[in-house]
N, C-alpha and C positions, 0 to 999 in steps of 0.2 A: 572403432573396428580398425584392425590391420589392414593395410593396403593389400597383402597378399591374401587376405580372405574374402576380397570383395570383387572378383573378376566379373561377376555377373551384373555389376551395377552399370556397365556400359558408359553412357556420356556423362551420367552424373559423377563417376570416377574419375573421368578426364578432366572435369572441372575442378574437383576437389584436389586432384594431383596437381594441378597448376597452383592452386593455392597453397599447398603444402610446400612445393617447390621454392615459392616466393617468401616462405616464412617458417624457417627451421628454428622456432623457438625451442628453448629448453624445457624440461618439466616445470610445473609449478613449484614455488618454493614453499613448502609446508613449515618452515622453521619460523617465519616472521607474520607478521599481520599487516602487510604494506597496502593493503586496499580493503574496502568494506567487503565482508564476506570472507576475510582472511587472505584469499589468494585468487588467482584468475578462474579457477573452477567454481568459486563460490561455495565450497563445501564447508566453510567454517571449521576447518581441522588445523590443529597444531601437532608438530611432531615433537614438541618438547615433553620431557619425561621427569624433570626434577620434581614437579609436583605430581604424586601419584595416589592410588587407592589407600596405601598405607598411612601416608602423612598429610593428607589433605586435611584431615581434622586439626592440624596444627596451623591452618592459615590464619594470618593476622593482618590487620590494615597497614599497609606499607605508606601509603600517603592519600591524602584527600585534597582535593582542588574545588574551591568555590567560585563559580562564575559571577556571582553578586548581582545578578540581573533576572531572577525568578519573578513571575507575575502570579502571585496567588489569585488575586481577584479575577484574572482572565484565564485561571487554569493552564498555566504555560507548561510545556513538557520538553524533555530531551530524548529524542529518539535516536539519537547519532551513534553508531558503530565507529568508535575511534580508530584511527589508523597510526601505526608507529613506523617511522622511517629514519633510520641513521640515529637512533637513539632519542628521536623527537616524537611526542605524541599530539596529533592534530585532532581537534574535535570543534564542535560548535556548542553555543550556550542557548538558553530559552529564548533569547532575543536575536538569534542567529549571528552572534558575533563569532568569529574564527579565532582560535587561539592556538598556540605552540606551546608545549610544556617539556621540560626535561623528564622523560619517560621513567626516569629511576627515582626521582625524588618529587615530581609533581610541580616543581617550581616554574613559574610561567616565563617565557621567553619573549612573547610579544602576543597582542591582540589585535585583530582587526575589526573594526566596527562598521558594518555596512551602511548605517544611517545615523546621522546626528539629528535628533528632533529639535527643531528651531521653532519656539513658540510664536504662533501666529503666521507661520509660513508652512505651505504644502510640500515645498520642495524636498523635505526630508522624509516623506512619508513612503512606505512601502508596505505591499500585503505581506503579512507575518505567516508564511508557510512553515510547516514542520520540516525538518532536515534529518535524514536518516544516515547521512555519511558524505565524506568529502572524497576528491580525486587527487592523487599525486602524480606527477609527470616530470621526468627529466630529460635532458639531452645525453646525460651520462657524463656531462663537463661541468659546467657553471650554472646552466639554467635549470631551477627547481621551481616547480609552481604547484599551488593547491587551486584547484578549481572547484566551485560550489555556486548554488543558486539561492538567491534572495529575491523574493517578489518575482518580477518577470525577467530578471537579469542573471546571466551565466557570468561569473565574475573569475578573473585570474588573479592570484595573489602570490607574491615573491614568497616562497617557502622560507627563506632565512630571514628576511626582514619583516614580512607582515604587510607590505605595501602592494597597492595595485600595480599591476604591470602595464604601464601606459600604452605600450605598442600593440596590445590585445584588444580587438575589437575597438570600442569608442571609449578610449580612455580606460581601458582594463574590463569593459562590460561589453556583453552582447545581449542584445534584447530576444528573447526566445520567441518573439511573434515572426521572426524572419523566416520565410519560408512557408508560413501557414496560409498565405493568401490574403487579399485585401479584406474580405469578409470578416476576418479575424482579428483585425487591428485593434479593435476596442475590447476584444473579449479577455477573460481571465485565462492566464496561462502562467504556470510555474512549475518547479519540479521539486519533488520531496526525496526521491531517491538519487543516490550520485551516478553521474555519467561514468561510462567505461571506456578506457583507453584501447584502441588499436593502433599500433605504431605512433604516428603523429596525429591520429585522428581521435576526437572525443566524441562518442556516440551517446545521444542522450533521448529520453523520453520527455514526457510533460505529465503535470497533473492539470486538469481542465475542469469546468463546471461539469455536473452529472445531469444538468436539465437541458432543456431545449435551446438554451444560451451557450451551450459549449462550444468551444474551439475544436477544429479537428485536431486529432492527437498524432499528426505526423511525426515519425522519427526522422532524426537528422544527424549528420556527422559534421563537426566543425574542425578546422585546423587548429591544432592546439597551440601554435606559435601565434598565429594571426587572428583567430576567431572567425576567419572565413567560413562560410557554410560550403561543403564539398558535395554533398548529396542529400537528397531528401527522399523517403520512402512514404508515399501515399497510402496510409493505413485505411481510408476510405477511398477506394480505386476510383481513378477518373476515367471518362471514356477511353476506350480503346486498351485500358489496362486490364490485366487479369484480376478476375474477382468483381469487376463492375456488373456482370450479368446477374450478381446475386441479390443486387438491390433492385426491386421492382419499380420504385420510384427513381427514375433515370435522372432528376435532378437533384437527388439526396445529396451528392458530393458537394454541391455549392452551397447547401445549407445545414446538413446535419453535422454534428460534432462527436466528440468523444473517441472512441477506439484508440485509446492512448496507452502508452507504456508508463504507467505511473510507478511501477513496482520494481524497476529495474531491469537489466539484462545481464547475460552472461555470454562471454567470448571465447571460443576456442581459439587460442592464440596461435596454436600450429597450422590449424587448417585455414584461419582465417574467417570463420563462420559465426555469426552473432546469432544467438538464440534469444528471441524477443517476445516476451508474453504481452498480450494486448488486451484492454478492458472492454466493456461494453460500449454500445452506441447510445446517444442520447435520444430521447430522455431514458433513463434505466429502467422504468416500469411500464412503458406504454409505447408499443411501436407500430402504430398504425401509419405513421408518416415515414417509416422505414421498412416497408414490408420485403419479406425474403429472408434468407439466412445471413446477410450482412456481413460478408467478408470485408476485412479481417478481424472483425469483432470478436473477442472471446477466443482467441488463436493464440497458438504458439507459432512464431514465424521464423524461419531460419533465413537470414540474409547474409549475403557475401559482404564483410564488413568493409572491405574497400571501396565498393560501388553502391551497395544498397539493392542490389539485384536479390528478387526472391529466388530461393533455392528450394524450399519446401515449406508446407504450413500443416498445421492441424486444428480444426476448430472444435473447442471444449463444449460450447453450448450453442445450439442454432437459435437465432433470433431471441436473444436474452432478454426477457422481461422480469428477472429476478435479482439483478446486480450481482452475478455470479462469475465476474471476471476473474482470472488467475490472479493470485493475491501475492506473489513474491516471485524475485529473480529465479530462474531455474538453476539446477546445480549439474555439473558435468561429473560422471562417473564412469568407471569401466567395470562391467561385471560379465559373469560367465553365463552364456545364454546357449542352449543346445550344445554344450560341449566346446564353445568357441568364447573368447574373451572379445567382448563387444564394447565399443566407446559408445557411451549413451548419455541422453540428457534427461533429467527427472524433473517433474513439476508437481508440486502440491497445490491443492485448491480449497476454496472455501467449503465445497460440497463434502470433502473428506476423501477424496481421490487422489490417489498416486498414479501418474501416466509416466511412462518410461518409452523413450524412443531411441532409435538408432540415430546417431548423430548425423550421419552421412545421408541416409536414405529417407528418415522421417518415419519409417515402419515402426509401429509399436511392437514392443517386445513381449507384451502380454496382450491376451485378446480384448477387443473392446466391441461391444455389441450395440448397434443401432436399435433402440428400444422404443416401442410405441408409449406415447405418453397421452394424457388428457389435453384437448384443445379446446373445450367448450368453455367460453367465456362470454360474459355478459356485456364487455366493454365493446363500444362502437368501432367497427371497422378493424379490429384486432384479428390477426392470422397468426396462431402460433404454430411452430413446427410440430409436425405429427410424431418426430422421432427425436431421441436425444441419445449421444455417444455414452455408454455405460462400461467403464473398465471392469472386466471379470476378476483380474487381480492386479495388485493386492486388494483384499477387501478394505472397506471403508474404514478408516481410523477414528470416526464418530459416527454416533446414531445419526440417521437420516430421516425419520418420520416421528410426529408427536401424535399420539393417541391417548384416549382416556386413561389406559393402563400406565402412562408416562407421567401422569401428575405427580408433583413433588409430595411424597408421603408424610413429609416432616413439618407440613404447614398446619396450622391450626384448623380444626374441623370447619370453622366457618369460612375461613379463607379456601380452604380446599373446595368446598361446594361452591363458592362464587366463581373459582377458577374452572369448575365443571361445567357450570352454566354457560360461560363465556366460550370455552371450548366447543359447546354445541352449537354455537352460532357461526364459528368460524370453518373456513375450508382447509381441510388437512388431510394428510396420510401418506404423501410421498413428496419427493424432492421438487417436482415440476406441476405440483397443483398451480393451475392458473390464478392470477391476480383477480380480486374481487372487490365490490363494494361493501360486502359484508365483513370482510377481513380475512386474509389467507395467512396461515402460519407459516413462516420463513424458518426452516431448521435442517441443518445449521443455520444460524442467524445471518443477518448482514455483515457481521463481524465474525462469523462462525467459522469452524474447521480451522485451517491454517491461515494465519494472518501474514502481513508483511515482513515478519521475521524470517519466515521461511525455514526449511529444515537444514541440519548438518548432515553430513555424510562421511563416513570413514573410507577413505580411499583404499585401504588395505583389505577391508572385509565386504565391501558393498553395502554396509548396513545403514539406512536411513533412520535419522531421528527427528520425529515431528512433534510439536506442541501445539495443541489445538483447544478451542473453545467449544462448548457446546450449550448454547442459550438460545432459547426460542425468541423470535421476534413477530411483530404483527404487521402485514402489510395490508392496508385498507385503502381502496382507491376512493377519492373524493371528487364529486362534480365540481367543475370549476367554471364559473359564469366567463364566458369568452370576451364578450363585449357588452356595453350597456344597451338596454332595451329603450331606455328614455334617458333623458337628461340626468346628469350625476353631479354631484359636488365632489370635493376632494376626499371627504370622509368615505363616501359610499365607493370611490375609486379605489381608495387605498385598501379597503377590505378585499375587493376583487383582485387586485396587483398583489396583495399580501398572499392570497390563495395561489396565485399562479407563480410566484417566485419565491416565497419564504416559507409557506406552510409544510413543505415537503420534510424541512429540518426542524422547524420550531414548533409544528403542530398548530392545528386548527385553534386551539385554546392559547397559544402562544407560550405554553408552559415547556417548551423544549421536550428532549427525550434522547436517549443514546448519547452521542458525543456532542450533543448540541444544546446550549443553554436556554433557559427561560428568558422571555422578554418582557414579563410581567415587571411593572415599575421601573423599565429600563429608562424611562424620562426622568428618574431621579438621578441617574448618572451622565445622561447625554441630552444635550438640547438639539433643535433641529439641524444646525449646521455640522456639529460633531457627529450626529447619527448618518447624515448624508455622506460625511466624509468616511464614515465607516464602511457604507454601503459601497462607495468608490474603490475603497482598498482591499477590502476583506480582511480576514484574519484567522490563520491556520486552517481549521477545517471550512470555514466559511470563504467561498470564493468571492471576488470582487464582481460588483455589479456595475461596473463603470459605463457599460454600453446602454444602460437604462435611459431613457430620455429624462430631462431634470425635471419635468413636471411629473413623471411616474415616481421618482424618488421623494418628491415632496408629498405626493399624495400617500404614499406609504407611511413616511414619517408623520403626518397628520393623523393616521389611525393608530400606529404603534405608540407614539408618544402621547396621543390623546390630547391633541392640540384644537381647542374649540373653535377658535376664529378661522383657523386653517381649513377645517372640515367643511366650513360652510361655503367656501369659495367654490365658484362653478368649474368643473373640469370638462375639458374638451378631448376626445379621444381621436387619435391619428394612429394608423397603423401602416408601415410600410410592408411591401411584399415579404421581406425578410421577418418582420415582426409577425405578420399574419401566420407564417410557417411555424413560428415558435409557439403560437398559441395552440394548447391542447386541451381537449375536454375534461382531463383529469389530473389530479396531483395525488400524492400520497398524504396521509393524515399526519405523517411524522415517522421518525425513525424510533420505534417504540418496542422496548423489550416486553415480552409477555410475563407479567409480574403481578403480585398482589398489590393491594392499595399501599401497603408498608414497603413495596419494592422487593419482596422475596421472589426467588425464582419460581416460575409456574412449573417447570420440568423438573424431574427428579435428577439428583446429582447422578454421575460426576458432571461438574461445569467446566473442568479443565483437565485434559489429559496429556500423558508424555508417551509416545509409542515408539518403538524400535521395530524396523522392517528389513527383512534380508531381500535387497532388490535382486539378487540371483536367483530366488525361488518365488518371491512375491509372498512369503508367509511372515509372521510376526515371531519376533525373538522374544519380546516382552511389551508389557503395556502397564500404566499405573496412572494414578491421579496426579495432578500438579497443583499444588498450593491448598490452601485451607481457607473456607469462608468463616471468618470469625463470628458471624451472626448464628452459626449452628454449632454451638460449644459442644453438644452431646453427640454430634454425627463425625464420625471419622471418615477421612478421605473424600471430602466433598470436591475438591478441585475448585479453581476459580478461573473466570475469564482471563486471557492472557495475551499480552502484546509484547513482542520482541522475540529474538530467537535464541538458540543454544550455541555454545562452542564445545567442541569435543577434543580431546588430545590423546596422544599415543600412550600417555601415562595412565589410561584407563578411565578418564573422567568425562562426564558431561557437565557443564557448567550452565546456569540458566537463572535468571531472574524472572521478569516478565508478569508475575502474578499480582493481584490486587492485595494481598497480604504482606507485601513489601520484602519478601524474604529473597536471598540470593543463597542458591543450593548448588550442590555437588552430587552428582549420582555416579554409581558404578556404570559404565556405559554397557558393560556385558550381561549385566542382570537387572538393572534398574533400582538397586538398592541405594537409599538415601545416606550418604556418607557425611555430610556437613551441611549446615545452615546457619546464616547469620541475618539479623535484621538490619536492613539498610536505612539510611537516613530518610530516604524518600523512596517509593517504589520504582523499580528500575525497569522501565518500559522500553528496553532497549536490548540489543544483542552485545554480549561481552566480548573483549578483545584479549587474546593470549599473545605473550612476547617475551623476549629474554634481553636483558641488559647486563653486561659484564658477568655472565654465567648465572644470573639470577632470574627465576621465571615470576611473571606477573600475570594477574588477571585483573582487568578493569572493567568496570561498569559504569554507565551514567545512570544517575539517580534523579530523574526529573519529576516524577510523579505525574499528577495532573489528569490522568484518565480514571475512568470507574470511581469518580467521586474521591480520589485520593489528594492529599495535599501536594501543591507543587513544590519542587526543590531545585537547586542549583548546582549540585556537587557531582564530581566524578570521583570514585573511590577505587583505589587498586590493592590488591591483595598479594601477599607473598609469604613464603616461610620466614622464620625468624632466623637469622644469620647464625644463631647458636646451634 
């Protein structure tokens, strides 16, 4: 919104005017890809036109780079949206090595390895998180650095040499536990999304556990030169802070975790406003120990990027018990609204909604209706919100309910009947059906709607492009024994502790589900020491459980590894006040897609879609399927689940991989017509980058595979037109 159009904003306008006066940055550079998301708006748009709708069919592989460290046994991934600065491409490998390449040839310049494993030593171990991008900063002179996170450490690496910058933090590293409070000292903290630069500040969120052992997800700003923390925003408000009154348990701020920015943020560099989406509070699926609307959980928060002061907020879900946190960084866009050009911020969600807010005031540009929802639940002490905010425009870009009419018609008759019988036992019908012991259909699923890849937006037209998954999942609450009623041995305690800490991901039968592996026969790969080491450090989707007492880890090991002698040992239970708070009477039975015994989707296709929505009007421009499920050879346009986003160009193209079928595709962004596709060496669950070197346009994608039961890979592949 232009300053001349906002006289009625009063005090808010004065604050913003001061911010603008302090930072007169130029418009975003759409010609390069110097940061994850393309540029400071996060719109994934390139103004390059060499590759266009006519010649895209002639794209060829320009170069391929192999990192050499894929871990097929552990289903390693590459989710990184690489950046290109001064002709150098920076990205990360499956094992989180940071590398620099000549962006024209793919030739390696240097590699920084964050850990060297020394056999028999724990010193080299760190939690293997996923990484979705790195951050570049320069003083405009000689100081160029790349910042990214491995395990619990934010690291600063010299962009020219690949060496740690010793005067940053503690010999090049900053522990992300700083500023979270003493209760979080031994809890799992990392970051999957790259931090964002504002002047000389590095703003970052974190990934934390999603259970009761979650650290608080406070947002912090660090001095990019020294690593010193400059401010912290308490996403779970402390006494005396705005939002504290929305937590009925007045001690929740001491013990509750989550409410974290795992998905990244976007900063209006001119105004100095950071737009930060925040996730749900722990635990994700049971909120009796955090009654109330729980600000700032499931919110978009606008902060003064220089100070961390709250300017405005909007809550997407009140008292979330469905894990419906916003799933990507928001995007800045200017749209025509009521005859005026308005600077806005757009957010896509797992539910399939698009929210559009005035960047300055936080007012929604389209109507949002607080809608009555079902609050009847059988879970002890649970108090659900009686209403939820439902956008009236744009209409959802995915289906939002699963009824009998939605059963997959392409299943064999016997499988179809089995699904029908199961569905009759589940709670279903709308987005906010309460969780249950019998099972509740979550649709769009836990990974449904728009995921972390986020949308792309054309700044010239205001059209938003979003890829989405439509797969039903089952949320079934499981009674958990909270404390022993009589003397236990390690085996009995192991079952109970597994239910409390591990079952939500690996399932009651230990067979896994969703993105989580089976633990059956894990004893053939790990002994007790290596299993406990794994618990302590975590790996990718699995958080670290370092905070658990050693006796609890040993008891879990005795059960999971089936160690007969260990199981017989007597177990003595001791709970501190903190551990007592973390004990809840329920866990989920696992992250399970609603599927046949053979793994075929219970719901009818499409299972993946691609939509174009005009944000000026809230109306759809076009919509189509994305991907093809190879198991249904006689069914056209099935779509597939997808992870990673799209990149769009002034040349009229939308590039996207993301699908299980391993294809890389180019669409005409104006009408959705498929113009080109190629099979990648491994599925590309990442967002492509578009850049130019010496007058030649390239499109590069990370091909890491590893998700959706695809084979892991280690390559980055760049495409360009033949010089001839």
